[in-house]
N, C-alpha and C positions, 0 to 999 in steps of 0.2 A: 402465445406469441403469434403475431400476424404472419401470414404467408408472404413469400417474396412477391414483388410486383412483376408483371410480364416483362420479358426481355425484348429489346428492339432489334430483331434480326429480320431484315427486310426480305430476304429470300424465303425464309420460313413463313413469314407473315403473308407473302404473296401466295404461297402454297396453301396456307390455311384459308385465305380469301377464296381461292378457287374451289376448295372443298366445300366451304359453306354455301357458295353459290350453286355448285353442282348438286348438293343435297337438297336444295330448295328450302334452306333454313330461313324462312320468312315468318312474319307475324301471322299471316293468313294460313300458312301450312302448319304452323304450330297449333293454331286453333283447330284446324281440321284434324290433326293427329290426336289431340286431347279430347275433342268433343266439347259441346257447349257447357255441360255441367262441370267438368274438370277445369275448363278454362276459366269459368266464372269463379270457381273455388280458389284457383291459383291467384286470381286477381285480388282475392280477399286474404291472401297469404296462408291459405289452407292447402297443404300439399298432398294429402292422402289420395284424393280422387285422381290427381295426375300421376301419382305413384302407381296406382292400380291400372291406369290406362296405358302406361308404358312398360309395365313389369315384364310382359312376355313379347313385346314388340321388338323387331329387329330392323325396322326402316331407319335410315339415317337421322331423320328429324326427331323421332322418338328417342333414339340413343343419345343425341346431343342434348335434348331437353333433360333426359334422365341424369346425365353426367353433370352438366353445367348449371342447370336451373334447380334441379332437385337435390344435387349433391350425392347421388347414389353411385357407389363404385361399381366397376365391372371389370371383367378380364380384358387384357389387351386384344385377344383374338375376337371378342365380341365387338369392340369399338373399331378395330382396324378398317373394316369395309366402309365406315362412315367418313374416314379421313385418309383416303388412299394416297394423296399427294404429300401432305405434311407428315403423316404417320404418327403413331403413338410416341415414337421417339422424338419427333419434331415438336409435338405438343409439350413434351417434358422439357426439351431444351428451351422452349419459349417461356417456361415457367407457368404454363396454364394447368398442368397436371403433375402429379407425382405418382410414381409406380412403387407400391410397397406391398410386400407379401403376395406378389403375383396379381395385384389388382390395381386398376387405374383410379386415382382419386382426384377430383377437381380441386384446383388451388384458387379458382376465381369463379365468378358468375359470368357467363357469356350467353347473350341472347339477342334475337333480332329486335329491331326497333324501326318504326316507320312513321311518316306523316302521310298526308293525302297523296303525295306524288313521289316520295323518295323512300328508299329503304337502306338501312345500315345494320351494323352489329355493334354491340356495346359490351365491354368487359368492365367488371367492377369487383369489389370484394363480395364474398359469399354472405348471404343474409343470415340473420339470427334464426330464421326458420329452418335453415340447413344445418348450421353449426350447433343449434340448441344451446347456445351460451350467449350471455350479454355481449354486445359489440365491443371491439377494441376502440380506444379513444381516437385512433387515427383511421378508423373505418372509412372506406371510400364508398359512398352510396351509389347505387345504380339508378335505374329508371324508376322514379317515384312520382307520387301525385303532384308534388310541388314542381318538379322539372317539367312534367307534361303540361301543367297549368301555365307556366311561364312560356313554354314553347307555343302553346295555343294562343296566348294573349299578345305575343310580340308582333308589332307591325313590321312588315317586311318589304320596305322599299329597296330598290337596287342602290347599294351604297359602295363607296370606295373602301371604307375601313370600319371594322366593328370590333368591339371589346366585350369579351365574356368574362365578367368579374366574379371570381369565385367559381371557377369552371367545374370543380369536382372531376368526374370522369369524362367530361367533355360533351354532354348531351346538347347544350345550347350551341356549342361551336359547330356541331354537325349541321344544325339548322342554318346557322349564320353562313356557313360555307356555300350555301346554295345561292345567296343573293349579295354577298360581300366579297369584294375583290381580295381583301386581306383580312385575316382573323387573328386577333391577339387574345390570348386567354391567360388569366392569372389565378393563382391560388396560393394560400399560405402553406398548404400541405405538399411536401415533396412527393409523397405517396400518390396523391390525387393527380399530380402532374405526370407521374410515370404512367398511370392509367390513361390519361388524356392523350399522351404522346402515342401510346400503343393503339388507342382507338382511332386516332387520326391516320396512322399508318395502315390500319386494317381496312379503312375505306379509301385509301389512296390519296389522302390529303396531308397538307403540311400547315401547321399553325405555329405562330410565335407564342411560346409558352414561357411565362415569367413567374418566378416565385416571389411571394411577398404578401404583406397584409393590405387588403383592400386596394386602394388606388396608388399606394406607394410605388409599385413597380412601373407605373406609367406616368410618373411625375413629369409635368411639362408637356405632355402629349394630349392631342385631341382626336376625337373619333366622330363618325357620323351616326353611329348607333352603339349604345351601351346596354347590355342586358345583364341582369344579376338576380339570382336567387341567393341573396346574401345569408350568412350565418346569423339569422335574425331571431332565433329562439331566445326568449327571455329566461335566463337560467340563473338561479341563486349561486352566488360565489361562496359556497360552503363545501366542506369535505364530503358531505353525504351525497352530493350530486356530481356525477362524472361529467367532464366537459368533452363533447365530441366535436372534432374539428369541422365536420360537415355542417353543423347546425349552430355552434356556439361561438359568438364573435368576441367574447372576452370583455364586454362592457356591461355595466349594470342596466337593468330595465331595457327599454327600447332604443338605447343609445346607438347601436350599430346602424339601424335604419335611419335614425335622425342624422347621424354623421354623414351617411351616404347621400341623403337628400340634400343636405347643406353643401356638400363638396363636389358632387358629380358634375355640376354645371361648368366647372373649370375645365372639364375634359370633353366638353361637347363643342363641336364646330357650330357656327351659326346654322340654324335649322336642324341641328342634331337632336336625336331622341334618346332618352334613357327609359328603359322598361324594367321595372323592379317589382319584386314581391316583398311584402313586409307585414309586420304587425305593429300595433301601437297600444300603449296603455292609456286607459281613460279613467279619470277620477270621478268622484261623485259630484263635483262642482259644475258650474255652468260652462257652456262651450262645447261639451261633448267631444267626440272624436274629431269633428271638423276643427274645433279650436286647437286641439293638440297638433294635428298635422299642419294646420295653417301657421303655427309658430315655427315649424321647421322650414317653411317656404319663405319666411320673411328675409328679405335682403338677397335672395338668390337670383332674382331677375328672370326666373324660369317660368314658362307656362306650366300649368299643372292640371292634370286630370286624374283624380284619385277616386277609385271605386272600392267601397267597403263591401266585401262579399260575405263575411261571416263575423259573428260575435260569440265569445265564450266568457263565462265567468271564471274567476281564478281557480275554482275546483276543477272545472272541465279542462282548463288549460293544463293544470298540473297532471291530471290523469292521462291526457294525450301524450305528453312528453316524458313522463315517468315510464310509460310503456314503450316508448319509441326505441330505446336501446336494447329491448329484449327482456326487461325486468317484468316479473309477474305480479299482478295485484295480490295483496294479502301477505307478501313476503316482507320480512323486516327491512330489506333494502328499499323496496317500493314504498313502504309506509314512511320511511325516513325521508325519502325524496319528496313525497307528497306533502309532508308537513313543512319541509324546507321551502317549497314553492309557496304554500299558503302564507307562511311567515314573511317571505320576501315581498309578496304583493301587499300584504297588510302594512308593512313598514313604509310603503309609499302611498297608501290610501287608494290602491287600484280597485276599481269596481268591476270593470270589464276589460277585455282585450279584443281589439278588432283586427281582422285579417283582410288584406286586400291587395289591389293592383295599383301601382303608382306609375303614371306615365308623365314624364317631364320632357320639355322641349326648350331649347335655347332659341329665342326669337331671332329671325333674320333681319328684322327692321327695328328701328328705335321706337318702340311702343310699350305701353303698359302690358305686362304679362296677364294672360287670362288665368282664372282659377275656377275649377269646377270639381267640387267634392260631393260625391253622390253615393247613394246606396243602391245596389242591385244584387239582391240575395237569391233570386230565383234562377231557373235554368237559362242558359245563354247559348248562342250559336257556337259551333265548333267547326273550324278554328275561329277564334275571335280576332286574330290579327288584322284581317281586312276591315272589320268594323272599327278597330282602334285607329287604323291609318286613316280611314274615311272620317272618323270623328275628330281626329287631330286636324285634318285639313279643313273641315267645316268650322271648327272652333277658331282656327287661325284666321280664316276668311272673315269670320264675325268680328274678331279682335281688330282686324285691319280695316273694317268698313263700318260706317255709322248707320243710323236707322234709315237715313235717306237712301243709302245704297241698298239696304234690305228691301225697302219699299219700291225701288226701281227695278227689282229683279222679278222675273216671271218664274215662280216656283211651281213644282208639280209634286204630287204625292209619290213616294217611293213605291215600287211594285208590290212590296210585302205588307203594305199598310191597309188595314181594314177598319171599318167603323161599326160600332155597336150602339144600338139605341134601346133604352129600357124605360118603361113607363108603367103606371098603374093600369090595371084592366079598365077599359072604357075611357081612359083619359085621352083627350084630343092630341096632346103633344107629349113627347118623351120627357121624363124628368132627369134622365142621366144619358149623356152622349159620351162614348169613350172612343178614342182613337188608339188602335192597337198595332204594334209593330210585330211582324211575324218572324223576324230573324234578329241578328245582332243582340242587343241587350234586352229585347222583348219589352220595350217601354210601353206603358199604358198611360195615356194623357186624357184627363177629363176636360171636355170642351164646354164653353158656354154658347149662347146663341150666336154671338158675333164670330167666334173662332170656328164653330161648326159650319156656319155659312161660308166662311173664308176657305176652309179646307175643301168644301164641296166643289169649289170652282178652281182648285189648284191643278190645272192640267197643262201648264206651260204657256197658255195664251195671254192671259192678263197679268200685268205686274201686280205685286202685292198692293201697291198704292191704288191702282185702278180698281182692284177687287174690293178693297176696304171702303173706298169712296162710294162705290155702287151700293154696298151693304148699308152704309150710313144713310144713303138716300132712301132705301127701302124701309129702314127703321125710323126715319125721321129724326135722326140724331146728328149732332155736329161731326163732320168728318175727322177733325183733329182729335176729338175725344175717342172716336172709334179706333183710330189708328193707335193712339197711345194705349188704349185698353188691350189691343191685340198684340202689340209688339213683343212683350215678354214671352208670350206663348209661341209666337212665330219664331223668335230666336231660339227658343228651347227645341222646337221641332226641327229646325235646321241643324242645330248642334248634334242632335241624336240621330239624324239621318231619316226622319220621317218625311221631311221636305227636302227635295234636292233640286239643283239647277238643271 
């Protein structure tokens, strides 16, 4: 049976907040207390090095890690100095611990969390590495790879209202509270909302929390920003495979993500942005993943920038998610789930499954929406939010301006752009010229003679039209042909931030 969720007692929560702050219970201090090896192992969900690092320690940070992250019990007298204000009794009244047989046992996971400028604490259910049992189906996930990915990729303009769709324990809402005047968070899980409510109180914030499936709780409402790590895992609807509320949306195939893409536009104000994670099934036929996702976008009227970050075959996908709930490879339960996943994908002719980031925008003006479906599987900058916002703004400008406007603009190379030239030994001219982006998506663009010459003079003095006309004169080519040849590359460089105004 799952443990109770935390209790909302504001006085005790305030005392706990003061204790955590006084203890220096931060991401950096935890890393310092554990050391680099134990910290790295813990990030891989290997707890033994952290157990050894904290076994004999009595500093508050080590005690809190030992109790709430590693799930190791201890005597009340050992824990008491780390929580002098809330006390062990207060932790028990909050439902965060239970005292049994003279020892304090964690009822939840509680750990620090931070971005580049802000620090918080997040409570969630204990992980399977602590309980040593498969997860309960209503398990509330803590800080994981998907939540940190979404937080990193979300553009963060100052907005009036934001929606965290499928909030879980509230990680995205913590970030939204920094740049949104009001935050609404929804989840189907009452247990998840209890954790989100507690986490909001722990950091001194108040969010509107609504229970219900997907967008149903906000019917008829619109927001400036919607973020969602939806329950997008493609899960067979068979008895052998448990359904976890935090990952399984209840629809066959990739229907959850498709439904969200098709419907979220109704909840965006003009200029509003939706930032989503998702995956998509790809068959063996023509069109590939771009064809699949393009079908979802038809009729939405939304701008779309979709970046595929990874691809798995059905076996890799099955292995990933069969292990996710704490089941061990080679056990009968694991093998039954593995087989069910393979059969499910085979029934729909799925060849691969793509993972990625979906950025949607409702146009502010009456124009055709832009579509940019691209692959970027390598390392990217962190955080990616500034890159996404700049990329949205650039693509919006391009969608609202014709080629003459592009030619009338004096572009300059972004500061992080460098050029590489490669040639055969002894050759008078390079055979390959590459333009490389040092941050953001890390784009690499191969240039020809015209576009290489053009980029070389992009310092903000000449307009694109003036530069290309001059290049045409040097090459003895018609100016109209040179401009037409260069325009697709120029637009692509502007969209991805290699050229800026």
